[in-house]
N, C-alpha and C positions, 0 to 999 in steps of 0.2 A: 455347467450352469449358464443360464441365460436370464436376461432381465428385459422385460417388455413394458413400455409405458405408453398410455394414451390419455391425454387430458384435453378438455375443452377450456376450462378456466380454473383459477385457484383463488379462493378468498383467504387472504392472509389473516392470521390471528391478530396481528398487531399492525396497524397502518392501513394504507389504501389498497385497492384491488389491483393485482397484477394479472393481466389476462395472458394465458397461454393457449394457443389455438391448435387443436387437433394434433398434438404431438404424439408420434408413435415411433418407437425404435427398439432394436434389440442389441444387447451387448453380450459378447462371448467371453468366456474365462481365458485368462492368460493373455489379455490384450490391453493396450494403453490407448485411450481415446482422448484426443484433444478437443475440448469444448470451447468454441470461439464465438465471439459476438461483441458488439459494442456494449458500453455500460447501459443498463436498462433493457437489454434484449431479452432478459428472463433466465439467464444461465443459472445464477445463484438461487433464484426462486425455485426453478425446476430441481436443482440438486437438494434444496431443503425439503422438497416433497419426498424425494427418494429416501432421505435420511430421517424422516419423521418429524421435521421441525414445522412443516406446514401441511394443511389439508387441501386436497384437490376436490373440486365440486363434482367432477366426473372422471371416468377413466379407471384404469386398473394398473397396478404394479404386480408383475409376476416375478418371483425369485425362484429359480430352479424349477420352473413349471408350475409353481403354486402361487395363487393370488394372495397377496398380503396387503394389509392396511394397518399402518403403525399409529398407535395413539401418542407416540412421542419418540424422541431420539433414543431413549434407552431400549425400547422394543426393537428399533431398527438395528442398534448395535448388537443386541442379543441375536438377531437374525444374520448379522455379519455385514451390515452396511454402516460404514463409519465416514464421517465428514471432518476434514480439516478446514476450519473456517478462515476466510480472509481477515475478518475482524475477530480478534482473539476471544475465545469463550472460556476464559480462565478466571479463577477466584484469587485475587491478588493477596488476600490475607492467609491463604493456605500455602503449605509447602509444595514443592514440585511433586513429591511422591503422593501427597494427598490429592493434588489435581489430577494426576495420572489415573488414580483409582477412584475418583469421585463418582459415586453411584454404582461402583463395581468393587467395593472394598473386599479385601481378603480377610477371612475370619478364622479363628481357631478357638475351639471350645466356647463359641458364642461371643468371643471378644475380638476386637480388631487385631490382626496379626501385623503389627507395625514393622517387625523385622523382615517378614516375607515381602511386604509391599516395598520397603526400602531397597531390598535386594533386586526385586524385579524392576523397579523404577530405575535403579542404577544400570541394569543391563540394557533397558530401552534407551537410556540417555547415552550410553556408549555407542549404540547403533547409529544415533544421529550426530554424534560428536559433541555432545553437551558436557563439558568438563567442569562440573561443580557438584556440590553435595545435594542429594535428594531431599535433605532437610532444609534447604534454602527456601526462603519465602519468595513466592512468584512476583510479588509487588516490587521486590528489589532487583529484578532482572531487567536488562535492557531489551529493546524490542526484538532483536534477532534471537536472543535466548528464549524469549516467550514463544517465538515461532517454532523453535526446536522442541519446546515442551509440548506444543500442540501436536507436532509430528510424532513425538515419542508416545504420547497418549494414544494416538490412533494406532500405532504399531502394536501397542500392548493389547489392543482389542482383537488382534488376529483377524483382520477384515477379509471377507470374501469380495466385497465391493468397497473400494476406497475412493472417496471423492476428495480431491485436493484443489482448493480454491486459492490461487495465487500463492503457492507454498514457498516460492523462492524470493518473494518481494523484499525480504530483509536479510537474506543470507549472503555470506561471502562466496566467492567462486569456489573455495575449498569445501564449504558446507553444501553448496549446490551440487558439487560432484558426488559428495557422499550420499545425498538424497537420491540422485539419479542411479547410483549403484543399488540403493535399497529398492527403488522402483523396479530395477532389473531383477532383483531377487524375488520380489513379490510376484512379478509377472511370471517368472519361471516356476513359482510354486502354485500358479493357477489363479491368482487373484485378478480381478478386473479393476483397472485404474481409470478414473475419470479425472482428467487433468485440465483445469481451467487456468488459462494464462494469457496475458497480453504480450508475453515475450515470445514472439514467433520463432526465434532461433531455437528456443527450448522445445517448443511444440514440434518443430521440424526434426529435432534431434532424437526425441525419446518416444514419440507417439507412433502407433501403427495406422490409425485413422484419425481424421478430423471431422467433427460435425459442427456446422455453423448455424447459429441462431440469429434472427433479426426480427425485432418487433413481436416477440413471443412465438415465433414460428421457426421450425427447422427449414433452412433454405438449401442446404447442401450436406452431403456426406461423401467424403472422398478418401481414398488411400493417401496417406501422407506423402509417399514418394511420388505421387502423381500431380502434386500442386506445389508451386513456388510460394515463398513468403508473400510476394507481391499479390499473387492470386488469392491467398488466404485473406489478406487485408481488404482486397476489393470485394470479396464475397461478404465480409463482415459489414462493410459500409454500404454495399449495394451500388457502388460506382467505382470507376477507375480512380485510384488514389495517386495524387501527384507526389512529388518529392516530399519526404518527411520533414526535412530541415529547410528553413528559409535561407536565402542567400545571405552570407555573413557580411555584416557591416564592417567598415574599416575600424581598427583599434583607435580609440580616442586618446592619443598620446598626450595632447596638450590641454585636455578638458580639466575643469576643476575637480579636486578630490572631494567626494561627498561623504566618505566614511574613512577615517584613519584610526587604526587600533594599534597600540604599542604596549607590549609587556602584559598581556592577558594571562592570568593564571586561574585554572579551575582545579582544585585539589583532586588528585587521582586521575585526572582526565586531560589536562592541558597545561603546557609549560611554556611560558615566555612567548606567546603567539603575537605576531605583529603583521599587519597587512593593510592595504588600502584599496579602494575601488573608486574609479572616476565616473563622472557623469557620462552616460552613454555606453558604459562598459558592462560586459557580462563576465563575471569572475566565477570560476568553478572551484569547488572543493572536492577532492577525491581522497580515497583511503578505504582500507578494509573496515568492516563492521568492528566497532570497538576502538577505532583509531582516535576518537575524541571529537569528531566534527560536530555532531549534534550538541555535545556537552559544551563545546567552545561557544556556540551561539546562544545556548541557554544561559551560560555564564555571562556573556556579554549583555544580554537582555535583562539580567537580574532574576532569571527563573531558577538559578541555583547559585550557591555561594561562590564568589569569585573576587579576585583583586585585579587591578589594572593600573599601569603607569599613567596612561592617558587615552582618552577617546574623544574624537571630534566628529560631529555630524554636521555636514554642510558648513564647515568652518567654525562651528560653535562647540566649546568644551561641554562635555556631558559627564557630570559627576554623580548625580543621584540616579543611578541606573535602575530602571524598572520599566515594565511594558507601557505604563501610562505616559511617563516622560519621554520614552522612545517615540511613541505615536505623536506626541506634541512637537517633537523635533523633525518628524518625517521619516522615521525608521520603523519598518514593520517586519514581522517574522511569521512565516507559515511553518508550523511544527510538522514533523514527520508523523506524529501520532494524532491523526485527525479525530480519533474516537474520544480521547480523554483531554486533549489540549487544543485541537483545531476547531471543534464545534461543540455546542451544547445540544446533545442529541435529543433531549426531551423538549427542547424549545422549537418553535415554529421556524419555517424557512425564512420568511421575511425578517423576523427579529434576529435570527442568526446573522443575516447579511449586514444589518444596520447597527449591530451592537457596538462596533468600534468607532462609529461616527454618530452616536446617539444624540449629540448636541444639535445635529441638523434637524432632528425629528421631534424633540421635546421642547415645546414652546409656550408654556411649560408642559401642557398636556401632550401626550404622544400623538403624532400625526400618523394614524394608521393608514390613511389613503396614500400618504407619501411613501411609507414603507412598502406598501403593496406595489406602487408604481416603480419604486427602485428595484424590487425583486423581479417584476415583469421585465424590466430592462436587462437585469443580470441574467435571466434565463436565456435570453437571446444572445447576449454578448459572450456568455461562457458555455452555452450549450447544455444547461442543466435540464435534465429530462425528468418531469414529474407529471402525473395525471391530475394532481390537485395541489393547490398552494397552501391549504389549511391543514397541513399534516406536520408531525415532528420530523426533524432532520434524520432521525433513526430510520425512517421509512424509506429513505433513498438508498439506491444501490451504492456500493463502495466508491465507484468512480464518480458518481454524481455528488456524493458527499465531498469528494476531493475538489470538484469544481466549485461547490458552494463555499468551501473553506478558502479557496483561492480568490473567489469574488469578494469574500468578506475582508481579507487583509488588504485588498486593493481599493476597497470602497472609500477609505479616508484620503486617497490620493497621495501616497507617500513619495518621498524623494529617493529613499533607498529601500530595496525589497530583498529580503533573505528568504529563499524558497528551499526548504529542506525536503528532499525527495518529492518534487512537485508532480511527477507523473506516476507515482506508485499506485498500482491498481487501476490504471486508466487505460482504455482501449486505444488502438493505434490511431483511429481518427481523432479522438480527443487529444492524444499526445501531440499530433501535428498542430492542432489548434493552440495548445499550450505553448509549443515551441514558437509559433508565430506571435503569440501574445508576449512572450518573454522578449523577443526581438523588438516588438512594438514598444514595450516599456523602455528598452534601452534607447530606441530611436527618438523617444520623447525627452531624452536627457536624464533619465533616472539611472541610478546605479543598481545593478541586479547581481545578486550572489546566488548561485545554484549549487546546493549540496546534493550530490547524487552518487548512487552506487552503480549506475549504468554508465560505463566509460564512453560508449558511443554517443550518448546524450551530451556529455561534457565536450567531447571532441567536435560534435556537430554544431554546438551552440556558442562556446566560450571563446573570448579573446585571450584569456590566461586561465591556467588551472594551477591551484595550490594543492600539493599532496601532503597529507598528514600520515604519520606513523607513530604509534605509541605516544600520542599526545603532543607531538612536536611537528612543526611545519618543516618538512625535510626537502622540499623542492618546489620551484615555481617555473612552469613551462609556458612559453608563448605559443600562439596558435599554430605557427609553422613547425613547432617541435612536437605537437601532440600526436601520440599513437597509443593504442592499447598496450603494446608491449612495454613502452617506456613508463607509462603510468603504473602498470602492475609492478614493474621492476622497482620503482621508487616506493610504492606502497608496501612491498614485501621486504625491502632492504637488500635486494639482489642486484641493484644497479652498479 
């Protein structure tokens, strides 16, 4: 089986026009292709065309030598092309089994065969290592578990062409290894895998070829073993990429404490947590998925029920904990879930940016020109790529949504910044920009907390790293102690 595509441009059904210029390529069965490019390069848009989510204005898709044109993703899935989305495409109010078979329900005697679907769903869940009941409501799952449901659903479709868009963004190392094993099995069975990822170590490890996109065009196609990670990164951005991490600033040992937390409890997630961060310090939080890092900070901000012995922000006691009072004291939080908590996806780009500092623009009537000027400044400062400003946030690529979310939480000029997975779904060039921004925030005297599943990110940025395991803070490592092996050992309890 081969797949050939040639497009001039695509008019998206929802949102602005994304132009793809004269793209043509073939894919062979039993191969894994890494699809690389900066955010906004057109990778996800192209994949959505292949999977029936978008229409192309020109060109042809051939599957197994036959021209095909899909009216929607269901037709594409019937033909054997399945996409695992970077942004979850799940119904929170349905069960895991119902989500896996949504649109492809099993029936018996004209009725839904709930027993058969539950059994098949359980088998798919075992393949991806998701250990819970198929009857569990998807809305009750954590982000990593939702990612595994997406993968299980794709596997249940028995895809001939499987598109994976950032599939390991929320997975633990163990879950990632299981996914790589599944990819190997699918490859051996003759499936074609399109693997979109900004994690170049993964691309280097599991792909046979890489294809690189830039500004809606294919710019390179190489055998993976013929290019280094540095060369991949340079092809993506169109220039030689300097060191990814900025030179580390000295640890601010005598600087004032900007955030002090003592005895924080989040039922079922966090027990007796206490820590502090100083002005000019970058403090990291490491741990496996499910360790309680996100829940700790959601509890601290009042986003979920919690108790605490004491909290001080910039020396002031903080008793009535909620996001509004946090912002008033100078504490801000970027959620790992930009889709439901980081941004208002139906709202425009400028209103999203200014929402947390609305008092600046409501006098009392809304200063629309002021909002537009602030957004124009943010697009330059944060590298937000959009062809138009008068569109909803949902129209941006995942990485550009992340940049907008980051610009939004920094717009009120906070003293303490908590960034939960700040580079998830962001390309290598934008990662470097964010790393330098984080250091700039610290150099300005702010306290910065980085929650990340990427250990190299924490090692490259942080003055100290706190490790969580099963809801407890089990270790605190200074920068001269940091290594992947030691962080993993503390996170897994093997130290």
